[in-house]
MIZAVEX-782887 format. One record per residue (C-alpha): x, z, y; residue number from 1; residue in three letters. Coordinates in Angstrom, 3 decimals, m for minus. Example, Ala and Ser with C-alpha at 12.3 -4.5 7.8 and 13.67 -1.06 7.14 Angstrom:
{atom {12.300 7.800 m4.500} 1 Ala}
{atom {13.670 7.140 m1.060} 2 Ser}
***
This chain:
{atom {m11.996 25.920 8.876} 1 Unk}
{atom {m9.342 24.077 10.282} 2 Unk}
{atom {m10.891 22.647 14.062} 3 Unk}
{atom {m7.771 20.538 15.958} 4 Unk}
{atom {m8.099 22.589 18.535} 5 Unk}
{atom {m7.337 25.979 16.340} 6 Unk}
{atom {m4.482 23.692 14.760} 7 Unk}
{atom {m3.436 23.338 18.512} 8 Unk}
{atom {m3.496 27.547 19.325} 9 Unk}
{atom {m2.093 27.737 15.959} 10 Unk}
{atom {1.112 26.004 16.948} 11 Unk}
{atom {1.709 26.948 20.264} 12 Unk}
{atom {1.023 31.402 19.058} 13 Unk}
{atom {2.733 30.726 15.885} 14 Unk}
{atom {7.229 30.485 15.334} 15 Unk}
{atom {9.095 31.376 12.581} 16 Unk}
{atom {12.058 30.254 11.691} 17 Unk}
{atom {14.919 32.397 10.194} 18 Unk}
{atom {18.804 32.035 8.469} 19 Unk}
{atom {16.994 31.503 5.357} 20 Unk}
{atom {14.788 28.098 6.037} 21 Unk}
{atom {17.951 27.142 8.889} 22 Unk}
{atom {19.787 27.154 5.387} 23 Unk}
{atom {17.027 25.191 3.139} 24 Unk}
{atom {16.411 22.317 5.838} 25 Unk}
{atom {20.326 22.158 6.227} 26 Unk}
{atom {20.312 21.339 2.387} 27 Unk}
{atom {17.736 19.209 2.221} 28 Unk}
{atom {19.544 17.080 5.068} 29 Unk}
{atom {22.729 17.195 3.314} 30 Unk}
{atom {21.313 15.981 0.014} 31 Unk}
{atom {17.817 14.086 0.341} 32 Unk}
{atom {20.003 10.921 1.002} 33 Unk}
{atom {22.402 11.027 m1.398} 34 Unk}
{atom {19.896 12.155 m4.502} 35 Unk}
{atom {17.866 9.374 m3.751} 36 Unk}
{atom {20.683 6.431 m3.312} 37 Unk}
{atom {21.454 8.270 m6.819} 38 Unk}
{atom {17.887 7.496 m8.466} 39 Unk}
{atom {17.925 4.109 m6.863} 40 Unk}
{atom {20.260 3.239 m9.163} 41 Unk}
{atom {18.316 4.161 m12.221} 42 Unk}
{atom {16.659 1.345 m14.353} 43 Unk}
{atom {13.004 3.801 m14.356} 44 Unk}
{atom {10.395 1.895 m14.811} 45 Unk}
{atom {6.316 2.024 m15.004} 46 Unk}
{atom {3.690 0.666 m17.821} 47 Unk}
{atom {2.753 m2.527 m18.086} 48 Unk}
{atom {m0.410 m0.996 m17.906} 49 Unk}
{atom {m0.113 1.414 m15.103} 50 Unk}
{atom {m3.270 2.307 m12.041} 51 Unk}
{atom {m0.270 0.401 m9.456} 52 Unk}
{atom {0.189 m2.392 m11.339} 53 Unk}
{atom {m3.105 m3.191 m12.019} 54 Unk}
{atom {m3.676 m2.661 m8.485} 55 Unk}
{atom {m1.682 m4.905 m7.035} 56 Unk}
{atom {m2.967 m7.733 m9.293} 57 Unk}
{atom {m6.221 m7.479 m8.065} 58 Unk}
{atom {m5.122 m8.074 m4.322} 59 Unk}
{atom {m3.195 m11.787 m6.039} 60 Unk}
{atom {m0.049 m12.777 m4.084} 61 Unk}
{atom {0.309 m14.607 m1.226} 62 Unk}
{atom {4.500 m14.533 m0.763} 63 Unk}
{atom {3.983 m15.471 3.353} 64 Unk}
{atom {0.899 m13.886 4.419} 65 Unk}
{atom {1.333 m12.824 7.535} 66 Unk}
{atom {0.496 m7.998 8.387} 67 Unk}
{atom {m2.928 m9.470 9.571} 68 Unk}
{atom {m3.196 m10.979 6.453} 69 Unk}
{atom {m2.386 m8.922 3.971} 70 Unk}
{atom {m4.779 m6.260 5.852} 71 Unk}
{atom {m7.612 m8.157 6.168} 72 Unk}
{atom {m7.163 m9.023 2.150} 73 Unk}
{atom {m6.700 m5.520 1.400} 74 Unk}
{atom {m10.463 m4.758 3.522} 75 Unk}
{atom {m12.007 m7.285 1.602} 76 Unk}
{atom {m10.951 m5.906 m1.856} 77 Unk}
{atom {m11.126 m2.270 m1.102} 78 Unk}
{atom {m14.527 m1.424 m2.240} 79 Unk}
{atom {m14.167 m3.093 m5.479} 80 Unk}
{atom {m10.968 m1.696 m6.209} 81 Unk}
{atom {m12.296 1.328 m6.070} 82 Unk}
{atom {m15.370 1.205 m8.307} 83 Unk}
{atom {m13.577 m1.189 m10.339} 84 Unk}
{atom {m11.079 1.629 m11.441} 85 Unk}
{atom {m12.647 5.061 m10.869} 86 Unk}
{atom {m11.647 5.985 m7.228} 87 Unk}
{atom {m12.289 8.196 m4.585} 88 Unk}
{atom {m13.575 5.328 m1.892} 89 Unk}
{atom {m16.185 4.716 0.021} 90 Unk}
{atom {m18.564 3.263 m2.668} 91 Unk}
{atom {m17.298 6.183 m6.060} 92 Unk}
{atom {m16.093 9.610 m5.630} 93 Unk}
{atom {m13.837 8.798 m8.150} 94 Unk}
{atom {m13.261 10.168 m11.249} 95 Unk}
{atom {m10.086 12.367 m13.143} 96 Unk}
{atom {m6.699 9.906 m14.447} 97 Unk}
{atom {m5.085 11.838 m16.670} 98 Unk}
{atom {m1.309 10.797 m16.707} 99 Unk}
{atom {m0.908 8.002 m13.874} 100 Unk}
{atom {1.959 9.741 m11.979} 101 Unk}
{atom {2.767 12.268 m14.330} 102 Unk}
{atom {2.527 12.663 m18.062} 103 Unk}
{atom {m0.520 14.982 m19.675} 104 Unk}
{atom {m2.000 14.678 m15.810} 105 Unk}
{atom {m5.278 15.756 m14.240} 106 Unk}
{atom {m5.491 13.485 m11.371} 107 Unk}
{atom {m7.754 12.726 m8.782} 108 Unk}
{atom {m6.440 9.952 m6.784} 109 Unk}
{atom {m8.442 7.882 m3.612} 110 Unk}
{atom {m7.352 4.545 m2.015} 111 Unk}
{atom {m7.358 4.079 1.471} 112 Unk}
{atom {m6.824 1.330 3.939} 113 Unk}
{atom {m5.078 2.779 6.627} 114 Unk}
{atom {m2.558 0.342 9.083} 115 Unk}
{atom {0.816 0.783 8.996} 116 Unk}
{atom {3.820 m0.260 11.478} 117 Unk}
{atom {4.896 m3.209 9.909} 118 Unk}
{atom {8.511 m3.018 11.069} 119 Unk}
{atom {8.896 m0.027 9.491} 120 Unk}
{atom {11.857 m1.189 6.499} 121 Unk}
{atom {10.129 m1.718 3.077} 122 Unk}
{atom {12.172 0.792 1.714} 123 Unk}
{atom {11.100 3.536 3.868} 124 Unk}
{atom {7.754 3.521 3.221} 125 Unk}
{atom {5.508 5.504 1.145} 126 Unk}
{atom {2.196 4.032 0.124} 127 Unk}
{atom {1.534 7.150 m2.282} 128 Unk}
{atom {1.782 10.227 m1.691} 129 Unk}
{atom {1.079 14.240 m2.655} 130 Unk}
{atom {m1.961 15.717 m0.749} 131 Unk}
{atom {m2.074 18.233 m3.193} 132 Unk}
{atom {m0.552 19.246 m6.604} 133 Unk}
{atom {0.233 23.161 m8.800} 134 Unk}
{atom {3.599 22.831 m9.636} 135 Unk}
{atom {6.058 24.697 m8.024} 136 Unk}
{atom {9.381 23.005 m9.840} 137 Unk}
{atom {11.999 22.370 m6.965} 138 Unk}
{atom {14.595 20.228 m9.590} 139 Unk}
{atom {14.026 16.840 m7.096} 140 Unk}
{atom {12.134 15.894 m10.322} 141 Unk}
{atom {8.041 15.136 m10.381} 142 Unk}
{atom {6.172 17.645 m13.044} 143 Unk}
{atom {7.477 19.223 m16.152} 144 Unk}
{atom {8.390 18.688 m19.778} 145 Unk}
{atom {5.376 20.975 m20.894} 146 Unk}
{atom {2.501 19.429 m19.518} 147 Unk}
{atom {0.702 19.059 m16.462} 148 Unk}
{atom {m0.418 22.488 m14.078} 149 Unk}
{atom {m4.123 22.265 m12.538} 150 Unk}
{atom {m5.492 19.177 m10.388} 151 Unk}
{atom {m2.705 16.963 m8.340} 152 Unk}
{atom {m4.529 14.684 m5.528} 153 Unk}
{atom {m2.763 11.945 m4.938} 154 Unk}
{atom {m3.764 9.393 m1.915} 155 Unk}
{atom {m2.806 5.453 m2.024} 156 Unk}
{atom {m2.633 3.557 1.120} 157 Unk}
{atom {m4.218 m0.665 m0.768} 158 Unk}
{atom {m1.752 m1.980 2.881} 159 Unk}
{atom {1.642 m0.257 2.577} 160 Unk}
{atom {1.705 m1.255 m1.365} 161 Unk}
{atom {0.883 m4.421 m0.540} 162 Unk}
{atom {2.601 m4.676 2.544} 163 Unk}
{atom {5.567 m2.857 1.478} 164 Unk}
{atom {5.390 m5.516 m1.883} 165 Unk}
{atom {5.274 m9.150 m0.376} 166 Unk}
{atom {8.040 m7.587 1.947} 167 Unk}
{atom {10.754 m6.861 m1.154} 168 Unk}
{atom {9.791 m10.151 m2.858} 169 Unk}
{atom {10.998 m12.259 0.167} 170 Unk}
{atom {14.314 m9.572 m0.020} 171 Unk}
{atom {14.941 m10.208 m3.456} 172 Unk}
{atom {14.294 m13.783 m2.885} 173 Unk}
{atom {16.486 m14.044 0.565} 174 Unk}
{atom {18.756 m11.678 m1.794} 175 Unk}
{atom {19.121 m13.468 m5.427} 176 Unk}
{atom {23.430 m12.193 m5.327} 177 Unk}
{atom {21.537 m8.639 m5.314} 178 Unk}
{atom {20.060 m9.542 m8.321} 179 Unk}
{atom {16.462 m9.104 m9.589} 180 Unk}
{atom {14.266 m6.748 m9.985} 181 Unk}
{atom {11.257 m6.704 m12.014} 182 Unk}
{atom {7.293 m5.665 m11.186} 183 Unk}
{atom {7.394 m2.155 m13.028} 184 Unk}
{atom {11.757 m0.889 m12.408} 185 Unk}
{atom {10.321 m1.935 m8.687} 186 Unk}
{atom {7.161 0.291 m8.729} 187 Unk}
{atom {9.078 3.111 m10.055} 188 Unk}
{atom {11.654 3.003 m7.848} 189 Unk}
{atom {9.757 2.467 m4.316} 190 Unk}
{atom {6.553 3.635 m4.776} 191 Unk}
{atom {6.474 6.461 m7.407} 192 Unk}
{atom {9.684 8.074 m6.538} 193 Unk}
{atom {8.937 7.371 m2.506} 194 Unk}
{atom {5.820 10.421 m3.889} 195 Unk}
{atom {8.427 12.815 m4.183} 196 Unk}
{atom {8.881 14.442 m0.602} 197 Unk}
{atom {5.125 15.192 m0.448} 198 Unk}
{atom {5.198 16.256 m3.889} 199 Unk}
{atom {8.526 19.054 m3.077} 200 Unk}
{atom {6.839 20.021 0.172} 201 Unk}
{atom {4.312 21.288 m1.579} 202 Unk}
{atom {5.923 22.906 m4.117} 203 Unk}
{atom {7.788 24.387 m1.302} 204 Unk}
{atom {3.734 25.543 m0.249} 205 Unk}
{atom {3.263 26.496 m3.382} 206 Unk}
{atom {6.088 28.627 m4.641} 207 Unk}
{atom {4.397 30.918 m0.828} 208 Unk}
{atom {0.767 30.490 m3.062} 209 Unk}
{atom {2.050 31.360 m5.767} 210 Unk}
{atom {4.090 34.890 m4.713} 211 Unk}
{atom {0.794 35.784 m2.163} 212 Unk}
{atom {m1.485 35.513 m5.503} 213 Unk}
{atom {0.740 37.402 m7.422} 214 Unk}
{atom {1.100 34.803 m9.852} 215 Unk}
{atom {4.609 33.997 m11.961} 216 Unk}
{atom {6.828 31.073 m10.827} 217 Unk}
{atom {7.994 29.529 m13.805} 218 Unk}
{atom {11.792 28.476 m14.377} 219 Unk}
{atom {12.281 25.563 m13.135} 220 Unk}
{atom {13.258 22.824 m16.285} 221 Unk}
{atom {17.529 22.067 m16.853} 222 Unk}
{atom {17.850 19.064 m15.106} 223 Unk}
{atom {22.141 17.783 m15.341} 224 Unk}
{atom {21.681 13.651 m14.869} 225 Unk}
{atom {23.404 13.996 m11.425} 226 Unk}
{atom {24.395 17.094 m9.515} 227 Unk}
{atom {21.542 18.737 m7.273} 228 Unk}
{atom {21.393 21.716 m5.108} 229 Unk}
{atom {19.325 24.754 m6.685} 230 Unk}
{atom {16.556 25.340 m3.727} 231 Unk}
{atom {14.063 28.266 m5.409} 232 Unk}
{atom {16.248 30.809 m4.653} 233 Unk}
{atom {16.344 29.783 m1.178} 234 Unk}
{atom {12.827 29.093 m0.670} 235 Unk}
{atom {11.991 32.334 m3.112} 236 Unk}
{atom {13.961 34.631 m0.011} 237 Unk}
{atom {12.353 32.825 2.072} 238 Unk}
{atom {8.542 32.702 1.037} 239 Unk}
{atom {9.166 37.151 1.044} 240 Unk}
{atom {10.225 37.330 4.711} 241 Unk}
{atom {7.238 35.024 5.520} 242 Unk}
{atom {4.210 37.509 3.269} 243 Unk}
{atom {6.253 40.363 5.315} 244 Unk}
{atom {5.396 39.453 8.402} 245 Unk}
{atom {2.227 37.453 7.253} 246 Unk}
{atom {1.131 40.772 6.193} 247 Unk}
{atom {2.547 42.768 9.404} 248 Unk}
{atom {m0.067 41.287 11.421} 249 Unk}
{atom {m3.522 39.838 12.330} 250 Unk}
{atom {m3.125 35.467 11.448} 251 Unk}
{atom {m6.266 33.491 12.184} 252 Unk}
{atom {m5.735 30.446 9.208} 253 Unk}
{atom {m3.826 27.999 11.235} 254 Unk}
{atom {m1.027 30.406 12.084} 255 Unk}
{atom {m0.421 30.895 8.396} 256 Unk}
{atom {0.198 27.192 7.395} 257 Unk}
{atom {1.995 27.297 10.296} 258 Unk}
{atom {4.355 29.989 9.704} 259 Unk}
{atom {5.784 28.083 6.132} 260 Unk}
{atom {8.013 25.802 6.897} 261 Unk}
{atom {8.126 22.030 5.348} 262 Unk}
{atom {11.442 20.223 4.672} 263 Unk}
{atom {11.411 16.941 2.791} 264 Unk}
{atom {8.477 14.766 4.482} 265 Unk}
{atom {8.772 14.986 8.543} 266 Unk}
{atom {6.246 17.815 8.539} 267 Unk}
{atom {7.313 20.434 10.535} 268 Unk}
{atom {5.137 23.328 8.471} 269 Unk}
{atom {2.208 23.548 6.536} 270 Unk}
{atom {m0.147 22.516 8.868} 271 Unk}
{atom {0.680 18.733 8.587} 272 Unk}
{atom {m0.052 19.097 4.904} 273 Unk}
{atom {m3.496 19.810 5.565} 274 Unk}
{atom {m6.112 16.170 4.664} 275 Unk}
{atom {m7.649 14.452 7.775} 276 Unk}
{atom {m11.528 14.840 6.844} 277 Unk}
{atom {m12.051 12.598 10.058} 278 Unk}
{atom {m11.164 9.618 8.064} 279 Unk}
{atom {m13.738 9.885 5.156} 280 Unk}
{atom {m16.651 7.288 5.863} 281 Unk}
{atom {m19.492 8.366 2.806} 282 Unk}
{atom {m19.922 10.777 1.104} 283 Unk}
{atom {m17.985 9.922 m1.518} 284 Unk}
{atom {m14.590 10.353 0.194} 285 Unk}
{atom {m15.649 12.984 2.188} 286 Unk}
{atom {m16.328 15.249 m0.822} 287 Unk}
{atom {m12.317 14.400 m2.139} 288 Unk}
{atom {m10.539 15.189 1.399} 289 Unk}
{atom {m12.521 18.411 1.402} 290 Unk}
{atom {m11.498 19.670 m1.892} 291 Unk}
{atom {m7.900 18.989 m0.989} 292 Unk}
{atom {m8.239 21.348 2.270} 293 Unk}
{atom {m10.200 24.183 0.191} 294 Unk}
{atom {m7.239 24.309 m2.089} 295 Unk}
{atom {m5.533 25.773 1.383} 296 Unk}
{atom {m8.009 27.946 2.798} 297 Unk}
{atom {m7.558 29.812 m0.601} 298 Unk}
{atom {m3.868 30.396 0.016} 299 Unk}
{atom {m4.955 31.496 3.674} 300 Unk}
{atom {m7.428 34.012 2.864} 301 Unk}
{atom {m5.150 36.287 1.070} 302 Unk}
{atom {m4.472 37.324 4.675} 303 Unk}
{atom {m8.259 38.355 5.744} 304 Unk}
{atom {m8.796 40.124 7.959} 305 Unk}
{atom {m10.848 41.080 10.998} 306 Unk}
{atom {m9.610 38.571 13.709} 307 Unk}
{atom {m9.875 35.856 10.427} 308 Unk}
{atom {m13.650 37.157 9.438} 309 Unk}
{atom {m14.239 35.308 12.589} 310 Unk}
{atom {m13.612 32.197 11.410} 311 Unk}
{atom {m16.205 32.524 7.717} 312 Unk}
{atom {m19.360 31.450 9.182} 313 Unk}
{atom {m17.704 28.287 9.897} 314 Unk}
{atom {m16.729 28.590 5.780} 315 Unk}
{atom {m19.710 29.438 4.752} 316 Unk}
{atom {m21.247 26.053 6.283} 317 Unk}
{atom {m18.572 23.967 4.642} 318 Unk}
{atom {m18.825 25.327 1.280} 319 Unk}
{atom {m23.027 24.843 1.978} 320 Unk}
{atom {m22.251 21.299 3.161} 321 Unk}
{atom {m19.405 20.634 0.029} 322 Unk}
{atom {m22.066 21.647 m2.603} 323 Unk}
{atom {m24.822 20.128 m1.590} 324 Unk}
{atom {m22.802 16.748 m2.576} 325 Unk}
{atom {m22.746 17.423 m6.137} 326 Unk}
{atom {m19.371 15.956 m6.954} 327 Unk}
{atom {m17.583 18.190 m8.525} 328 Unk}
{atom {m20.636 18.240 m11.346} 329 Unk}
{atom {m19.663 15.347 m12.665} 330 Unk}
{atom {m15.603 16.389 m13.526} 331 Unk}
{atom {m14.610 18.108 m16.875} 332 Unk}
{atom {m15.556 21.467 m17.467} 333 Unk}
{atom {m11.766 22.254 m18.113} 334 Unk}
{atom {m11.156 20.672 m14.341} 335 Unk}
{atom {m14.644 22.821 m13.137} 336 Unk}
{atom {m12.568 25.635 m14.738} 337 Unk}
{atom {m9.651 25.485 m12.964} 338 Unk}
{atom {m11.361 24.603 m9.949} 339 Unk}
{atom {m12.889 28.273 m10.253} 340 Unk}
{atom {m10.359 30.385 m10.910} 341 Unk}
{atom {m8.182 29.043 m8.103} 342 Unk}
{atom {m10.452 27.568 m5.474} 343 Unk}
{atom {m13.931 28.672 m5.014} 344 Unk}
{atom {m13.695 32.250 m6.317} 345 Unk}
{atom {m10.925 33.110 m3.627} 346 Unk}
{atom {m13.176 32.194 m1.106} 347 Unk}
{atom {m16.349 33.617 m2.188} 348 Unk}
{atom {m14.253 36.743 m1.989} 349 Unk}
{atom {m13.822 36.557 1.236} 350 Unk}
{atom {m17.090 35.482 2.083} 351 Unk}
{atom {m18.885 37.645 m0.260} 352 Unk}
{atom {m20.928 34.991 m1.815} 353 Unk}
***
């Protein structure tokens, strides 16, 4: 339902800026770097058996490798790594992982080999990112203290992961006076924590989604390790304004998404959160990216209207093709129940299935 042409039209036809969104953007801009610098001084680490540790171990290490060397090494081992570690990849549909990135969280994890700009400073790379999750907390932390929420969808770019690690290794070799860093600390600081901007944008989206669905938003966990701004009241105020505007019109799917501004990862609006399904080379990959976008569509149909209904035949075809792949049948029953409640029941409610 989110074709490129429709997305471009949505960008042209819809525009949403109000004083609250300007304030949110200012708060994020004034605090994001400060908080990141503070976190980089912490000694948190991933576990020695963490997925990222195992992926890097499978590639091997040649510190003098060029970017092209690394890209082709990743390309050669990409499929085997995906299959061996049960990740969504061209040869494997993936399986549910629990607690790789957030304790107790059910996670579907895809691995990709997308090119990056090798001139990007290694500290600014984002080898892993959230594509969707079910958290609403805006306390600059990933996850909550009392267990998982729904399903998280994560993508790891193998090329970015390996290239960043090689550049970091060379940096610390050249600057030994800065002190060393072990692999587990490095991965938490520069890979896992770099997922926070995508996590936070989705948390903003989810506060809009929960409001539209009439779901109570839980209070953020208290956090006192260092000062953080209180974003939740501002985002909730903005979400109410946006909901009133959308209910007063007859928005198309892309227009709904473009009304939700994003603040953390360089995406102007929620349109930038949509997964690029064209990246998929096989059905083993395609179902994952389709499912990500169906999660977004389940929010959009809260604003069902006659103009939007013109897109429903396309949605019917997409759902039919998705279920023909039958990959959700392999998921644990608890995960399937979550999908039925949060995604498929909402979509079927508007298309009459």
